[in-house]
PyMOL Python script that loads the backbone (N, CA, C, O; Angstrom):
from pymol import cmd

cmd.read_pdbstr("""\
ATOM      1  N   MET A   1       4.614   0.201  23.825  1.00  0.00           N
ATOM      2  CA  MET A   1       5.145   0.269  22.479  1.00  0.00           C
ATOM      3  C   MET A   1       4.008   0.403  21.471  1.00  0.00           C
ATOM      4  O   MET A   1       3.043  -0.361  21.507  1.00  0.00           O
ATOM      5  N   ARG A   2       4.125   1.354  20.596  1.00  0.00           N
ATOM      6  CA  ARG A   2       3.090   1.567  19.580  1.00  0.00           C
ATOM      7  C   ARG A   2       3.297   0.613  18.417  1.00  0.00           C
ATOM      8  O   ARG A   2       4.427   0.290  18.050  1.00  0.00           O
ATOM      9  N   MET A   3       2.177   0.164  17.842  1.00  0.00           N
ATOM     10  CA  MET A   3       2.275  -0.726  16.692  1.00  0.00           C
ATOM     11  C   MET A   3       2.618   0.067  15.431  1.00  0.00           C
ATOM     12  O   MET A   3       3.448  -0.364  14.631  1.00  0.00           O
ATOM     13  N   LEU A   4       1.990   1.206  15.259  1.00  0.00           N
ATOM     14  CA  LEU A   4       2.231   2.051  14.088  1.00  0.00           C
ATOM     15  C   LEU A   4       2.606   3.450  14.551  1.00  0.00           C
ATOM     16  O   LEU A   4       2.112   3.934  15.570  1.00  0.00           O
ATOM     17  N   SER A   5       3.475   4.086  13.800  1.00  0.00           N
ATOM     18  CA  SER A   5       3.861   5.449  14.153  1.00  0.00           C
ATOM     19  C   SER A   5       2.719   6.419  13.857  1.00  0.00           C
ATOM     20  O   SER A   5       1.796   6.098  13.108  1.00  0.00           O
ATOM     21  N   ASP A   6       2.794   7.596  14.447  1.00  0.00           N
ATOM     22  CA  ASP A   6       1.763   8.615  14.215  1.00  0.00           C
ATOM     23  C   ASP A   6       1.718   9.037  12.755  1.00  0.00           C
ATOM     24  O   ASP A   6       0.645   9.288  12.206  1.00  0.00           O
ATOM     25  N   GLN A   7       2.875   9.114  12.133  1.00  0.00           N
ATOM     26  CA  GLN A   7       2.926   9.505  10.721  1.00  0.00           C
ATOM     27  C   GLN A   7       2.233   8.451   9.851  1.00  0.00           C
ATOM     28  O   GLN A   7       1.511   8.800   8.917  1.00  0.00           O
ATOM     29  N   THR A   8       2.444   7.177  10.149  1.00  0.00           N
ATOM     30  CA  THR A   8       1.795   6.111   9.392  1.00  0.00           C
ATOM     31  C   THR A   8       0.291   6.155   9.600  1.00  0.00           C
ATOM     32  O   THR A   8      -0.471   5.947   8.656  1.00  0.00           O
ATOM     33  N   LYS A   9      -0.145   6.421  10.817  1.00  0.00           N
ATOM     34  CA  LYS A   9      -1.581   6.516  11.098  1.00  0.00           C
ATOM     35  C   LYS A   9      -2.212   7.660  10.307  1.00  0.00           C
ATOM     36  O   LYS A   9      -3.309   7.513   9.768  1.00  0.00           O
ATOM     37  N   ARG A  10      -1.520   8.799  10.238  1.00  0.00           N
ATOM     38  CA  ARG A  10      -2.050   9.940   9.472  1.00  0.00           C
ATOM     39  C   ARG A  10      -2.167   9.600   7.991  1.00  0.00           C
ATOM     40  O   ARG A  10      -3.158   9.947   7.348  1.00  0.00           O
ATOM     41  N   LYS A  11      -1.171   8.930   7.457  1.00  0.00           N
ATOM     42  CA  LYS A  11      -1.203   8.555   6.039  1.00  0.00           C
ATOM     43  C   LYS A  11      -2.340   7.583   5.747  1.00  0.00           C
ATOM     44  O   LYS A  11      -3.016   7.698   4.725  1.00  0.00           O
ATOM     45  N   ILE A  12      -2.547   6.627   6.648  1.00  0.00           N
ATOM     46  CA  ILE A  12      -3.628   5.661   6.455  1.00  0.00           C
ATOM     47  C   ILE A  12      -4.977   6.357   6.544  1.00  0.00           C
ATOM     48  O   ILE A  12      -5.874   6.055   5.758  1.00  0.00           O
ATOM     49  N   ARG A  13      -5.141   7.287   7.488  1.00  0.00           N
ATOM     50  CA  ARG A  13      -6.406   8.043   7.592  1.00  0.00           C
ATOM     51  C   ARG A  13      -6.679   8.835   6.322  1.00  0.00           C
ATOM     52  O   ARG A  13      -7.805   8.853   5.826  1.00  0.00           O
ATOM     53  N   ARG A  14      -5.637   9.496   5.793  1.00  0.00           N
ATOM     54  CA  ARG A  14      -5.799  10.284   4.572  1.00  0.00           C
ATOM     55  C   ARG A  14      -6.178   9.407   3.381  1.00  0.00           C
ATOM     56  O   ARG A  14      -7.049   9.766   2.588  1.00  0.00           O
ATOM     57  N   ALA A  15      -5.522   8.264   3.262  1.00  0.00           N
ATOM     58  CA  ALA A  15      -5.824   7.344   2.162  1.00  0.00           C
ATOM     59  C   ALA A  15      -7.241   6.792   2.289  1.00  0.00           C
ATOM     60  O   ALA A  15      -7.953   6.665   1.293  1.00  0.00           O
ATOM     61  N   LYS A  16      -7.650   6.463   3.520  1.00  0.00           N
ATOM     62  CA  LYS A  16      -9.006   5.960   3.725  1.00  0.00           C
ATOM     63  C   LYS A  16     -10.047   7.010   3.359  1.00  0.00           C
ATOM     64  O   LYS A  16     -11.081   6.678   2.778  1.00  0.00           O
ATOM     65  N   ALA A  17      -9.792   8.260   3.688  1.00  0.00           N
ATOM     66  CA  ALA A  17     -10.732   9.330   3.346  1.00  0.00           C
ATOM     67  C   ALA A  17     -10.852   9.471   1.836  1.00  0.00           C
ATOM     68  O   ALA A  17     -11.951   9.657   1.314  1.00  0.00           O
ATOM     69  N   TRP A  18      -9.733   9.385   1.137  1.00  0.00           N
ATOM     70  CA  TRP A  18      -9.764   9.494  -0.323  1.00  0.00           C
ATOM     71  C   TRP A  18     -10.543   8.335  -0.925  1.00  0.00           C
ATOM     72  O   TRP A  18     -11.368   8.533  -1.817  1.00  0.00           O
ATOM     73  N   VAL A  19     -10.278   7.120  -0.436  1.00  0.00           N
ATOM     74  CA  VAL A  19     -10.969   5.932  -0.951  1.00  0.00           C
ATOM     75  C   VAL A  19     -12.457   6.021  -0.667  1.00  0.00           C
ATOM     76  O   VAL A  19     -13.274   5.675  -1.521  1.00  0.00           O
ATOM     77  N   ARG A  20     -12.820   6.484   0.533  1.00  0.00           N
ATOM     78  CA  ARG A  20     -14.237   6.588   0.899  1.00  0.00           C
ATOM     79  C   ARG A  20     -14.983   7.509  -0.064  1.00  0.00           C
ATOM     80  O   ARG A  20     -16.146   7.260  -0.379  1.00  0.00           O
ATOM     81  N   LEU A  21     -14.326   8.571  -0.535  1.00  0.00           N
ATOM     82  CA  LEU A  21     -14.967   9.522  -1.441  1.00  0.00           C
ATOM     83  C   LEU A  21     -14.948   9.066  -2.890  1.00  0.00           C
ATOM     84  O   LEU A  21     -15.905   9.323  -3.620  1.00  0.00           O
ATOM     85  N   LYS A  22     -13.894   8.401  -3.326  1.00  0.00           N
ATOM     86  CA  LYS A  22     -13.696   8.122  -4.747  1.00  0.00           C
ATOM     87  C   LYS A  22     -14.079   6.718  -5.207  1.00  0.00           C
ATOM     88  O   LYS A  22     -14.375   6.528  -6.386  1.00  0.00           O
ATOM     89  N   VAL A  23     -14.081   5.733  -4.313  1.00  0.00           N
ATOM     90  CA  VAL A  23     -14.292   4.342  -4.721  1.00  0.00           C
ATOM     91  C   VAL A  23     -15.656   3.863  -4.228  1.00  0.00           C
ATOM     92  O   VAL A  23     -15.981   4.033  -3.053  1.00  0.00           O
ATOM     93  N   PRO A  24     -16.460   3.264  -5.116  1.00  0.00           N
ATOM     94  CA  PRO A  24     -17.772   2.749  -4.707  1.00  0.00           C
ATOM     95  C   PRO A  24     -17.634   1.608  -3.693  1.00  0.00           C
ATOM     96  O   PRO A  24     -16.621   0.909  -3.688  1.00  0.00           O
ATOM     97  N   PRO A  25     -18.641   1.414  -2.837  1.00  0.00           N
ATOM     98  CA  PRO A  25     -18.558   0.429  -1.759  1.00  0.00           C
ATOM     99  C   PRO A  25     -18.181  -0.988  -2.189  1.00  0.00           C
ATOM    100  O   PRO A  25     -17.370  -1.615  -1.508  1.00  0.00           O
ATOM    101  N   GLY A  26     -18.708  -1.507  -3.248  1.00  0.00           N
ATOM    102  CA  GLY A  26     -18.377  -2.871  -3.671  1.00  0.00           C
ATOM    103  C   GLY A  26     -16.933  -3.022  -4.110  1.00  0.00           C
ATOM    104  O   GLY A  26     -16.333  -4.084  -3.943  1.00  0.00           O
ATOM    105  N   MET A  27     -16.381  -1.969  -4.666  1.00  0.00           N
ATOM    106  CA  MET A  27     -15.006  -2.019  -5.169  1.00  0.00           C
ATOM    107  C   MET A  27     -13.976  -1.827  -4.059  1.00  0.00           C
ATOM    108  O   MET A  27     -12.815  -2.197  -4.231  1.00  0.00           O
ATOM    109  N   ARG A  28     -14.376  -1.262  -2.934  1.00  0.00           N
ATOM    110  CA  ARG A  28     -13.433  -1.028  -1.825  1.00  0.00           C
ATOM    111  C   ARG A  28     -12.830  -2.326  -1.315  1.00  0.00           C
ATOM    112  O   ARG A  28     -11.626  -2.412  -1.071  1.00  0.00           O
ATOM    113  N   PHE A  29     -13.677  -3.332  -1.158  1.00  0.00           N
ATOM    114  CA  PHE A  29     -13.185  -4.613  -0.655  1.00  0.00           C
ATOM    115  C   PHE A  29     -12.182  -5.217  -1.641  1.00  0.00           C
ATOM    116  O   PHE A  29     -11.132  -5.715  -1.233  1.00  0.00           O
ATOM    117  N   LEU A  30     -12.500  -5.172  -2.920  1.00  0.00           N
ATOM    118  CA  LEU A  30     -11.586  -5.707  -3.930  1.00  0.00           C
ATOM    119  C   LEU A  30     -10.279  -4.926  -3.962  1.00  0.00           C
ATOM    120  O   LEU A  30      -9.209  -5.517  -4.102  1.00  0.00           O
ATOM    121  N   LEU A  31     -10.355  -3.610  -3.833  1.00  0.00           N
ATOM    122  CA  LEU A  31      -9.148  -2.789  -3.787  1.00  0.00           C
ATOM    123  C   LEU A  31      -8.306  -3.145  -2.569  1.00  0.00           C
ATOM    124  O   LEU A  31      -7.083  -3.239  -2.674  1.00  0.00           O
ATOM    125  N   GLY A  32      -8.933  -3.342  -1.427  1.00  0.00           N
ATOM    126  CA  GLY A  32      -8.217  -3.709  -0.211  1.00  0.00           C
ATOM    127  C   GLY A  32      -7.517  -5.054  -0.330  1.00  0.00           C
ATOM    128  O   GLY A  32      -6.366  -5.201   0.080  1.00  0.00           O
ATOM    129  N   VAL A  33      -8.211  -6.029  -0.889  1.00  0.00           N
ATOM    130  CA  VAL A  33      -7.610  -7.355  -1.076  1.00  0.00           C
ATOM    131  C   VAL A  33      -6.448  -7.268  -2.059  1.00  0.00           C
ATOM    132  O   VAL A  33      -5.415  -7.906  -1.858  1.00  0.00           O
ATOM    133  N   THR A  34      -6.611  -6.488  -3.110  1.00  0.00           N
ATOM    134  CA  THR A  34      -5.535  -6.307  -4.088  1.00  0.00           C
ATOM    135  C   THR A  34      -4.310  -5.674  -3.435  1.00  0.00           C
ATOM    136  O   THR A  34      -3.184  -6.112  -3.672  1.00  0.00           O
ATOM    137  N   LEU A  35      -4.520  -4.658  -2.626  1.00  0.00           N
ATOM    138  CA  LEU A  35      -3.396  -4.033  -1.918  1.00  0.00           C
ATOM    139  C   LEU A  35      -2.690  -5.028  -1.004  1.00  0.00           C
ATOM    140  O   LEU A  35      -1.462  -5.037  -0.924  1.00  0.00           O
ATOM    141  N   MET A  36      -3.468  -5.869  -0.312  1.00  0.00           N
ATOM    142  CA  MET A  36      -2.860  -6.854   0.574  1.00  0.00           C
ATOM    143  C   MET A  36      -2.050  -7.885  -0.205  1.00  0.00           C
ATOM    144  O   MET A  36      -0.958  -8.266   0.216  1.00  0.00           O
ATOM    145  N   VAL A  37      -2.579  -8.335  -1.333  1.00  0.00           N
ATOM    146  CA  VAL A  37      -1.853  -9.319  -2.154  1.00  0.00           C
ATOM    147  C   VAL A  37      -0.546  -8.727  -2.667  1.00  0.00           C
ATOM    148  O   VAL A  37       0.501  -9.371  -2.590  1.00  0.00           O
ATOM    149  N   PHE A  38      -0.601  -7.507  -3.188  1.00  0.00           N
ATOM    150  CA  PHE A  38       0.627  -6.876  -3.681  1.00  0.00           C
ATOM    151  C   PHE A  38       1.565  -6.509  -2.533  1.00  0.00           C
ATOM    152  O   PHE A  38       2.777  -6.432  -2.735  1.00  0.00           O
ATOM    153  N   GLY A  39       1.035  -6.283  -1.348  1.00  0.00           N
ATOM    154  CA  GLY A  39       1.869  -5.982  -0.200  1.00  0.00           C
ATOM    155  C   GLY A  39       2.738  -7.148   0.227  1.00  0.00           C
ATOM    156  O   GLY A  39       3.802  -6.955   0.815  1.00  0.00           O
ATOM    157  N   VAL A  40       2.283  -8.368  -0.072  1.00  0.00           N
ATOM    158  CA  VAL A  40       3.081  -9.555   0.236  1.00  0.00           C
ATOM    159  C   VAL A  40       4.388  -9.535  -0.563  1.00  0.00           C
ATOM    160  O   VAL A  40       5.407 -10.065  -0.118  1.00  0.00           O
ATOM    161  N   PHE A  41       4.346  -8.926  -1.728  1.00  0.00           N
ATOM    162  CA  PHE A  41       5.537  -8.831  -2.573  1.00  0.00           C
ATOM    163  C   PHE A  41       6.279  -7.518  -2.327  1.00  0.00           C
ATOM    164  O   PHE A  41       6.821  -6.922  -3.258  1.00  0.00           O
ATOM    165  N   GLY A  42       6.301  -7.083  -1.104  1.00  0.00           N
ATOM    166  CA  GLY A  42       6.892  -5.807  -0.730  1.00  0.00           C
ATOM    167  C   GLY A  42       8.390  -5.717  -0.922  1.00  0.00           C
ATOM    168  O   GLY A  42       8.954  -4.623  -0.917  1.00  0.00           O
ATOM    169  N   PHE A  43       9.036  -6.846  -1.091  1.00  0.00           N
ATOM    170  CA  PHE A  43      10.480  -6.830  -1.299  1.00  0.00           C
ATOM    171  C   PHE A  43      10.838  -6.376  -2.714  1.00  0.00           C
ATOM    172  O   PHE A  43      11.998  -6.073  -2.992  1.00  0.00           O
ATOM    173  N   LEU A  44       9.855  -6.329  -3.603  1.00  0.00           N
ATOM    174  CA  LEU A  44      10.104  -5.845  -4.961  1.00  0.00           C
ATOM    175  C   LEU A  44      10.201  -4.322  -4.954  1.00  0.00           C
ATOM    176  O   LEU A  44       9.614  -3.667  -4.093  1.00  0.00           O
ATOM    177  N   PRO A  45      10.939  -3.754  -5.909  1.00  0.00           N
ATOM    178  CA  PRO A  45      11.196  -2.299  -5.892  1.00  0.00           C
ATOM    179  C   PRO A  45       9.950  -1.407  -5.957  1.00  0.00           C
ATOM    180  O   PRO A  45       9.893  -0.395  -5.258  1.00  0.00           O
ATOM    181  N   VAL A  46       8.969  -1.750  -6.766  1.00  0.00           N
ATOM    182  CA  VAL A  46       7.811  -0.871  -6.958  1.00  0.00           C
ATOM    183  C   VAL A  46       6.788  -1.039  -5.839  1.00  0.00           C
ATOM    184  O   VAL A  46       6.159  -0.069  -5.418  1.00  0.00           O
ATOM    185  N   LEU A  47       6.626  -2.255  -5.363  1.00  0.00           N
ATOM    186  CA  LEU A  47       5.637  -2.543  -4.328  1.00  0.00           C
ATOM    187  C   LEU A  47       6.270  -2.354  -2.954  1.00  0.00           C
ATOM    188  O   LEU A  47       7.489  -2.228  -2.835  1.00  0.00           O
ATOM    189  N   GLY A  48       5.444  -2.336  -1.933  1.00  0.00           N
ATOM    190  CA  GLY A  48       5.988  -2.140  -0.594  1.00  0.00           C
ATOM    191  C   GLY A  48       5.128  -2.795   0.466  1.00  0.00           C
ATOM    192  O   GLY A  48       3.949  -3.072   0.248  1.00  0.00           O
ATOM    193  N   PHE A  49       5.735  -3.038   1.618  1.00  0.00           N
ATOM    194  CA  PHE A  49       5.001  -3.634   2.730  1.00  0.00           C
ATOM    195  C   PHE A  49       3.971  -2.671   3.314  1.00  0.00           C
ATOM    196  O   PHE A  49       3.106  -3.091   4.083  1.00  0.00           O
ATOM    197  N   TRP A  50       4.047  -1.392   2.963  1.00  0.00           N
ATOM    198  CA  TRP A  50       3.071  -0.409   3.415  1.00  0.00           C
ATOM    199  C   TRP A  50       1.688  -0.718   2.864  1.00  0.00           C
ATOM    200  O   TRP A  50       0.689  -0.223   3.386  1.00  0.00           O
ATOM    201  N   MET A  51       1.619  -1.532   1.814  1.00  0.00           N
ATOM    202  CA  MET A  51       0.338  -1.864   1.198  1.00  0.00           C
ATOM    203  C   MET A  51      -0.505  -2.787   2.084  1.00  0.00           C
ATOM    204  O   MET A  51      -1.730  -2.805   1.961  1.00  0.00           O
ATOM    205  N   LEU A  52       0.129  -3.545   2.966  1.00  0.00           N
ATOM    206  CA  LEU A  52      -0.622  -4.476   3.828  1.00  0.00           C
ATOM    207  C   LEU A  52      -1.570  -3.756   4.784  1.00  0.00           C
ATOM    208  O   LEU A  52      -2.767  -4.040   4.759  1.00  0.00           O
ATOM    209  N   PRO A  53      -1.085  -2.825   5.638  1.00  0.00           N
ATOM    210  CA  PRO A  53      -2.042  -2.169   6.547  1.00  0.00           C
ATOM    211  C   PRO A  53      -3.054  -1.300   5.806  1.00  0.00           C
ATOM    212  O   PRO A  53      -4.200  -1.175   6.236  1.00  0.00           O
ATOM    213  N   LEU A  54      -2.637  -0.703   4.703  1.00  0.00           N
ATOM    214  CA  LEU A  54      -3.584   0.096   3.920  1.00  0.00           C
ATOM    215  C   LEU A  54      -4.662  -0.790   3.310  1.00  0.00           C
ATOM    216  O   LEU A  54      -5.835  -0.416   3.283  1.00  0.00           O
ATOM    217  N   GLY A  55      -4.272  -1.956   2.823  1.00  0.00           N
ATOM    218  CA  GLY A  55      -5.246  -2.901   2.265  1.00  0.00           C
ATOM    219  C   GLY A  55      -6.258  -3.365   3.294  1.00  0.00           C
ATOM    220  O   GLY A  55      -7.447  -3.481   2.994  1.00  0.00           O
ATOM    221  N   VAL A  56      -5.795  -3.629   4.505  1.00  0.00           N
ATOM    222  CA  VAL A  56      -6.710  -4.035   5.581  1.00  0.00           C
ATOM    223  C   VAL A  56      -7.676  -2.900   5.901  1.00  0.00           C
ATOM    224  O   VAL A  56      -8.873  -3.128   6.080  1.00  0.00           O
ATOM    225  N   ALA A  57      -7.157  -1.682   5.973  1.00  0.00           N
ATOM    226  CA  ALA A  57      -8.006  -0.530   6.307  1.00  0.00           C
ATOM    227  C   ALA A  57      -9.054  -0.281   5.224  1.00  0.00           C
ATOM    228  O   ALA A  57     -10.203   0.034   5.533  1.00  0.00           O
ATOM    229  N   VAL A  58      -8.666  -0.419   3.965  1.00  0.00           N
ATOM    230  CA  VAL A  58      -9.612  -0.179   2.861  1.00  0.00           C
ATOM    231  C   VAL A  58     -10.660  -1.291   2.819  1.00  0.00           C
ATOM    232  O   VAL A  58     -11.849  -1.012   2.665  1.00  0.00           O
ATOM    233  N   ALA A  59     -10.234  -2.538   2.952  1.00  0.00           N
ATOM    234  CA  ALA A  59     -11.188  -3.656   2.925  1.00  0.00           C
ATOM    235  C   ALA A  59     -12.132  -3.586   4.116  1.00  0.00           C
ATOM    236  O   ALA A  59     -13.287  -4.004   4.022  1.00  0.00           O
ATOM    237  N   ALA A  60     -11.651  -3.065   5.226  1.00  0.00           N
ATOM    238  CA  ALA A  60     -12.465  -3.004   6.442  1.00  0.00           C
ATOM    239  C   ALA A  60     -13.616  -2.008   6.329  1.00  0.00           C
ATOM    240  O   ALA A  60     -14.549  -2.055   7.130  1.00  0.00           O
ATOM    241  N   MET A  61     -13.564  -1.124   5.367  1.00  0.00           N
ATOM    242  CA  MET A  61     -14.662  -0.160   5.202  1.00  0.00           C
ATOM    243  C   MET A  61     -15.977  -0.862   4.895  1.00  0.00           C
ATOM    244  O   MET A  61     -17.049  -0.331   5.185  1.00  0.00           O
ATOM    245  N   ASP A  62     -15.897  -2.054   4.310  1.00  0.00           N
ATOM    246  CA  ASP A  62     -17.104  -2.795   3.957  1.00  0.00           C
ATOM    247  C   ASP A  62     -17.415  -3.928   4.925  1.00  0.00           C
ATOM    248  O   ASP A  62     -18.462  -4.563   4.794  1.00  0.00           O
ATOM    249  N   ILE A  63     -16.541  -4.206   5.894  1.00  0.00           N
ATOM    250  CA  ILE A  63     -16.759  -5.288   6.846  1.00  0.00           C
ATOM    251  C   ILE A  63     -16.891  -4.675   8.241  1.00  0.00           C
ATOM    252  O   ILE A  63     -15.937  -4.109   8.775  1.00  0.00           O
ATOM    253  N   LYS A  64     -18.065  -4.794   8.811  1.00  0.00           N
ATOM    254  CA  LYS A  64     -18.410  -4.066  10.030  1.00  0.00           C
ATOM    255  C   LYS A  64     -17.527  -4.416  11.233  1.00  0.00           C
ATOM    256  O   LYS A  64     -17.068  -3.505  11.922  1.00  0.00           O
ATOM    257  N   TRP A  65     -17.271  -5.699  11.513  1.00  0.00           N
ATOM    258  CA  TRP A  65     -16.524  -6.059  12.724  1.00  0.00           C
ATOM    259  C   TRP A  65     -15.063  -5.666  12.632  1.00  0.00           C
ATOM    260  O   TRP A  65     -14.454  -5.350  13.655  1.00  0.00           O
ATOM    261  N   ILE A  66     -14.482  -5.675  11.447  1.00  0.00           N
ATOM    262  CA  ILE A  66     -13.094  -5.210  11.295  1.00  0.00           C
ATOM    263  C   ILE A  66     -13.052  -3.689  11.411  1.00  0.00           C
ATOM    264  O   ILE A  66     -12.117  -3.128  11.983  1.00  0.00           O
ATOM    265  N   LYS A  67     -14.060  -3.033  10.870  1.00  0.00           N
ATOM    266  CA  LYS A  67     -14.124  -1.576  10.931  1.00  0.00           C
ATOM    267  C   LYS A  67     -14.151  -1.091  12.384  1.00  0.00           C
ATOM    268  O   LYS A  67     -13.510  -0.094  12.714  1.00  0.00           O
ATOM    269  N   SER A  68     -14.884  -1.783  13.245  1.00  0.00           N
ATOM    270  CA  SER A  68     -14.959  -1.362  14.646  1.00  0.00           C
ATOM    271  C   SER A  68     -13.625  -1.571  15.359  1.00  0.00           C
ATOM    272  O   SER A  68     -13.241  -0.755  16.197  1.00  0.00           O
ATOM    273  N   LYS A  69     -12.919  -2.645  15.043  1.00  0.00           N
ATOM    274  CA  LYS A  69     -11.608  -2.889  15.663  1.00  0.00           C
ATOM    275  C   LYS A  69     -10.587  -1.841  15.209  1.00  0.00           C
ATOM    276  O   LYS A  69      -9.782  -1.370  16.013  1.00  0.00           O
ATOM    277  N   LEU A  70     -10.617  -1.477  13.923  1.00  0.00           N
ATOM    278  CA  LEU A  70      -9.701  -0.438  13.437  1.00  0.00           C
ATOM    279  C   LEU A  70     -10.037   0.922  14.023  1.00  0.00           C
ATOM    280  O   LEU A  70      -9.140   1.729  14.266  1.00  0.00           O
ATOM    281  N   ALA A  71     -11.312   1.185  14.254  1.00  0.00           N
ATOM    282  CA  ALA A  71     -11.705   2.450  14.853  1.00  0.00           C
ATOM    283  C   ALA A  71     -11.119   2.578  16.262  1.00  0.00           C
ATOM    284  O   ALA A  71     -10.684   3.657  16.662  1.00  0.00           O
ATOM    285  N   LYS A  72     -11.111   1.480  17.004  1.00  0.00           N
ATOM    286  CA  LYS A  72     -10.498   1.499  18.332  1.00  0.00           C
ATOM    287  C   LYS A  72      -9.002   1.741  18.248  1.00  0.00           C
ATOM    288  O   LYS A  72      -8.441   2.482  19.055  1.00  0.00           O
ATOM    289  N   MET A  73      -8.347   1.108  17.260  1.00  0.00           N
ATOM    290  CA  MET A  73      -6.902   1.220  17.123  1.00  0.00           C
ATOM    291  C   MET A  73      -6.489   2.633  16.732  1.00  0.00           C
ATOM    292  O   MET A  73      -5.490   3.151  17.231  1.00  0.00           O
ATOM    293  N   PHE A  74      -7.259   3.261  15.832  1.00  0.00           N
ATOM    294  CA  PHE A  74      -6.910   4.590  15.335  1.00  0.00           C
ATOM    295  C   PHE A  74      -7.624   5.710  16.068  1.00  0.00           C
ATOM    296  O   PHE A  74      -7.450   6.880  15.725  1.00  0.00           O
ATOM    297  N   GLY A  75      -8.409   5.381  17.053  1.00  0.00           N
ATOM    298  CA  GLY A  75      -9.048   6.413  17.868  1.00  0.00           C
ATOM    299  C   GLY A  75     -10.178   7.149  17.194  1.00  0.00           C
ATOM    300  O   GLY A  75     -10.381   8.334  17.456  1.00  0.00           O
ATOM    301  N   ARG A  76     -10.909   6.490  16.344  1.00  0.00           N
ATOM    302  CA  ARG A  76     -12.047   7.121  15.670  1.00  0.00           C
ATOM    303  C   ARG A  76     -13.323   6.450  16.084  1.00  0.00           C
ATOM    304  O   ARG A  76     -14.399   6.834  15.627  1.00  0.00           O
TER     305      ARG A  76
END
""", "prot")
cmd.dss("prot")
cmd.show_as("cartoon", "prot")
cmd.util.cbc("prot")
cmd.orient("prot")
């Protein structure tokens, strides 16, 4: 059983590429934590639970051991 669908993986890869190009390294971690916090309130109309895995992926760009685990999960 897959944890995430292929479509979700593609969306997360695309978002990570955009963040890597547009957001400075120090701000990536803060952006990731912010996404995770707002993802907890996913039951609200504007926010969504999709923010949780994206927040982890963005924050992981600055944390080496999480980055390596995500690379294994996404095949990079």
